[in-house]
Backbone bond lengths (Angstrom), bond angles and torsions (degrees), N, CA, C in turn:
res aa  C-N    CA-C-N  psi(-1)  N-CA   C-N-CA  omega(-1)  CA-C   N-CA-C  phi
1 M - - - 1.435 - - 1.523 108.37 -
2 S 1.323 115.66 140.82 1.459 119.57 176.89 1.525 109.25 -73.36
3 P 1.346 117.83 164.81 1.465 120.23 -178.58 1.523 113.45 -58.41
4 C 1.332 117.66 -28.23 1.462 119.65 -178.68 1.522 108.35 -145.25
5 E 1.310 116.51 124.23 1.451 122.05 176.82 1.515 109.08 -128.47
6 T 1.311 115.16 150.37 1.456 119.88 174.53 1.520 108.43 -112.64
7 A 1.315 115.76 159.07 1.459 120.91 177.85 1.515 108.25 -132.96
8 G 1.300 117.18 125.87 1.454 121.71 178.21 1.515 110.60 -81.12
9 G 1.298 115.75 165.56 1.454 119.76 176.02 1.510 111.99 136.94
10 N 1.317 115.10 -169.41 1.455 123.12 -179.67 1.522 107.61 -109.05
11 F 1.321 117.72 112.15 1.454 119.98 -174.69 1.522 113.10 -70.18
12 F 1.332 117.96 -9.78 1.461 119.52 173.07 1.526 111.11 -81.33
13 E 1.328 116.48 -18.50 1.460 120.33 -179.80 1.527 112.88 -98.29
14 Q 1.335 116.75 -42.53 1.457 119.39 -176.68 1.531 109.56 -157.93
15 L 1.322 114.55 138.91 1.460 121.42 175.40 1.525 108.56 -115.44
16 P 1.327 117.62 143.17 1.467 118.50 -179.57 1.527 111.13 -65.45
17 G 1.315 115.65 133.60 1.454 121.08 -179.97 1.512 113.19 -100.07
18 D 1.325 117.23 -6.74 1.459 120.24 -177.41 1.526 112.05 -102.40
19 H 1.312 116.84 21.81 1.460 122.40 177.81 1.523 108.93 -113.20
20 E 1.317 116.22 156.80 1.463 121.02 -179.87 1.517 112.29 -91.22
21 V 1.345 116.99 -20.67 1.462 121.26 -175.54 1.526 109.01 -140.24
22 H 1.325 115.50 139.70 1.459 121.97 168.10 1.525 106.88 -111.85
23 L 1.325 116.52 125.54 1.459 122.56 177.18 1.522 108.28 -102.53
24 L 1.319 115.91 116.13 1.464 121.92 176.40 1.528 106.65 -108.06
25 S 1.313 115.68 91.62 1.460 121.09 -174.02 1.524 110.15 -106.81
26 M 1.331 115.62 116.56 1.460 123.22 177.92 1.532 110.97 55.67
27 I 1.325 115.73 43.58 1.466 122.92 -179.62 1.523 110.78 -114.32
28 L 1.312 116.95 -44.00 1.461 120.96 -169.93 1.523 113.10 -70.35
29 H 1.316 118.52 -28.77 1.466 119.90 -178.91 1.532 112.57 -66.92
30 D 1.324 117.88 -17.80 1.465 121.76 179.58 1.524 112.90 -80.26
31 R 1.330 117.14 -14.43 1.452 120.97 -170.44 1.518 112.45 -118.51
32 D 1.323 115.54 159.45 1.460 119.60 178.73 1.531 110.71 -78.26
33 E 1.305 115.52 171.88 1.457 121.61 -175.03 1.525 112.24 -59.13
34 A 1.310 118.66 -43.99 1.471 121.44 -177.70 1.532 111.11 -61.48
35 K 1.330 117.78 -44.49 1.469 120.32 179.43 1.527 110.87 -66.85
36 N 1.328 117.35 -38.31 1.468 120.18 178.52 1.518 111.40 -65.51
37 R 1.316 117.26 -43.52 1.474 120.44 178.09 1.526 110.46 -59.95
38 A 1.330 116.59 -43.98 1.462 120.58 179.90 1.526 110.97 -64.94
39 L 1.330 117.21 -42.72 1.464 120.80 179.69 1.521 111.04 -63.51
40 L 1.320 117.52 -44.88 1.467 120.17 178.85 1.526 111.16 -63.54
41 R 1.309 117.41 -42.12 1.466 120.74 179.13 1.530 110.66 -61.16
42 R 1.347 116.96 -46.01 1.466 120.34 178.87 1.524 111.09 -64.32
43 S 1.315 116.92 -36.98 1.458 120.45 179.30 1.524 110.69 -62.45
44 F 1.333 116.37 -49.99 1.466 119.37 -179.16 1.527 111.32 -65.02
45 E 1.318 117.89 -34.52 1.462 120.95 178.48 1.525 111.62 -67.83
46 A 1.329 117.63 -32.81 1.466 121.79 -177.83 1.524 112.95 -78.05
47 L 1.317 117.06 -25.20 1.471 120.49 -176.08 1.527 111.67 -77.16
48 P 1.325 116.09 149.81 1.461 118.76 173.85 1.533 110.27 -71.04
49 S 1.302 116.64 164.42 1.463 120.94 176.39 1.522 109.47 -54.99
50 G 1.309 117.32 132.29 1.466 121.56 -177.80 1.512 113.70 88.90
51 G 1.338 117.34 -2.71 1.458 120.70 178.85 1.523 110.82 -70.93
52 A 1.331 115.66 169.33 1.463 120.33 -176.51 1.521 110.81 -137.75
53 V 1.317 114.78 149.94 1.461 122.08 171.07 1.522 106.50 -114.35
54 I 1.312 115.93 128.56 1.459 121.31 175.91 1.525 107.27 -108.13
55 I 1.320 115.72 123.66 1.452 122.10 176.98 1.525 107.20 -106.12
56 S 1.320 116.16 119.76 1.462 121.47 178.22 1.518 107.94 -114.63
57 E 1.324 116.70 106.11 1.457 122.93 -176.62 1.523 109.23 -147.59
58 L 1.323 116.55 159.33 1.460 120.96 166.44 1.521 106.66 -75.39
59 L 1.309 117.00 127.30 1.459 121.07 -177.65 1.515 111.11 -103.78
60 V 1.326 115.82 133.38 1.456 119.07 167.87 1.520 106.77 -85.60
61 N 1.328 116.67 158.32 1.466 118.88 178.09 1.528 109.19 -71.25
62 D 1.322 116.33 168.92 1.458 120.07 -175.72 1.525 112.60 -63.50
63 E 1.335 117.50 -22.12 1.459 121.30 176.99 1.539 111.55 -84.39
64 K 1.339 115.81 -10.41 1.469 124.17 -178.97 1.528 112.33 62.47
65 T 1.333 116.12 34.71 1.465 121.83 179.32 1.526 112.84 -107.53
66 G 1.279 119.04 -5.01 1.461 121.83 -177.77 1.510 109.37 171.18
67 P 1.307 117.83 -173.17 1.461 128.23 -1.96 1.536 111.30 -65.63
68 A 1.311 114.84 161.66 1.461 121.03 -172.73 1.536 113.82 -52.38
69 P 1.351 120.63 -48.80 1.474 118.13 -178.47 1.530 113.02 -58.96
70 A 1.314 117.03 -40.69 1.469 120.08 -179.99 1.524 111.11 -70.58
71 A 1.327 117.28 -39.78 1.467 120.77 179.73 1.533 110.76 -66.36
72 L 1.326 117.04 -40.48 1.464 120.10 179.09 1.527 111.38 -68.12
73 M 1.327 116.71 -39.56 1.462 119.22 176.84 1.526 109.86 -65.33
74 S 1.329 117.18 -36.98 1.459 121.12 177.56 1.525 110.40 -61.14
75 L 1.304 117.06 -43.75 1.463 121.04 177.01 1.520 110.30 -59.20
76 N 1.322 117.25 -44.23 1.458 121.82 178.03 1.532 111.05 -60.22
77 M 1.324 117.33 -43.48 1.464 121.19 179.95 1.527 111.27 -64.13
78 L 1.330 117.03 -35.63 1.463 120.20 177.75 1.527 111.32 -65.02
79 I 1.333 116.12 -28.23 1.460 120.82 -178.31 1.529 111.66 -85.36
80 V 1.337 117.94 -43.47 1.468 121.09 -170.82 1.527 114.97 -103.51
81 A 1.315 118.42 -11.50 1.466 120.73 -177.37 1.527 108.34 -139.24
82 E 1.297 116.26 -170.97 1.464 119.71 179.47 1.526 112.47 -98.75
83 G 1.317 117.10 -0.02 1.456 120.78 -176.01 1.508 113.19 -109.36
84 R 1.329 113.55 -161.48 1.465 123.29 177.69 1.514 106.48 -167.88
85 N 1.319 117.18 175.04 1.459 119.30 173.24 1.527 108.02 -81.08
86 Y 1.303 115.21 139.48 1.453 121.26 -174.97 1.527 110.63 -110.02
87 A 1.315 115.30 161.59 1.465 122.50 -179.02 1.528 110.37 -92.62
88 P 1.335 117.20 156.63 1.463 120.08 177.70 1.527 113.06 -53.99
89 A 1.324 117.69 -38.71 1.466 120.42 -179.69 1.529 111.36 -63.76
90 E 1.332 117.14 -34.63 1.466 119.87 178.21 1.527 110.51 -67.56
91 Y 1.332 116.85 -48.51 1.464 119.39 178.04 1.526 110.89 -59.67
92 S 1.328 117.47 -43.59 1.467 120.82 179.77 1.523 111.21 -59.08
93 A 1.319 117.34 -42.98 1.465 120.83 179.55 1.523 111.02 -63.01
94 W 1.320 117.04 -42.62 1.467 120.56 -179.61 1.525 110.62 -65.78
95 I 1.330 115.84 -41.10 1.467 120.28 -178.59 1.528 110.36 -68.33
96 E 1.318 117.06 -41.92 1.465 120.37 176.41 1.520 110.65 -62.17
97 E 1.334 117.21 -39.03 1.463 121.39 177.53 1.531 111.25 -60.39
98 A 1.331 116.32 -32.19 1.465 121.23 178.45 1.524 112.00 -77.74
99 G 1.344 117.32 -2.94 1.457 120.65 175.61 1.516 115.26 100.08
100 V 1.318 118.00 8.25 1.454 121.67 -177.51 1.524 108.92 -97.14
101 R 1.327 116.25 139.27 1.459 119.98 -177.92 1.531 113.54 -117.19
102 D 1.308 118.00 -18.16 1.470 121.28 -177.53 1.524 108.16 -96.77
103 I 1.339 116.62 88.86 1.457 122.89 -175.12 1.523 108.95 -115.68
104 E 1.326 114.71 134.27 1.462 119.88 179.35 1.526 108.94 -134.40
105 T 1.316 117.07 130.85 1.458 122.56 174.69 1.520 108.49 -106.99
106 V 1.320 116.02 125.01 1.459 121.69 -178.41 1.513 108.47 -116.87
């Protein structure tokens, strides 16, 4: 396997199980909480032991008052999609619910 491979498809239908990492970049803000929880759970279930999920998103603070770029994008998502920008505490709760304990926010 090369150092980095991509896999096409519909992540609501199937996630690759032969990869060490799933990168969810600018995906979760488009969806509501229930769909995000389900997607994260399926992702962790598909990965081998020791695998990782990387979430790359603009984060609002836990109070959901800023920073301004994330809050404004969240407002836009509420208007044009079913999601919004989420806070680190929300992602952590969803990931812990999926059974993962080693969580890091950067």
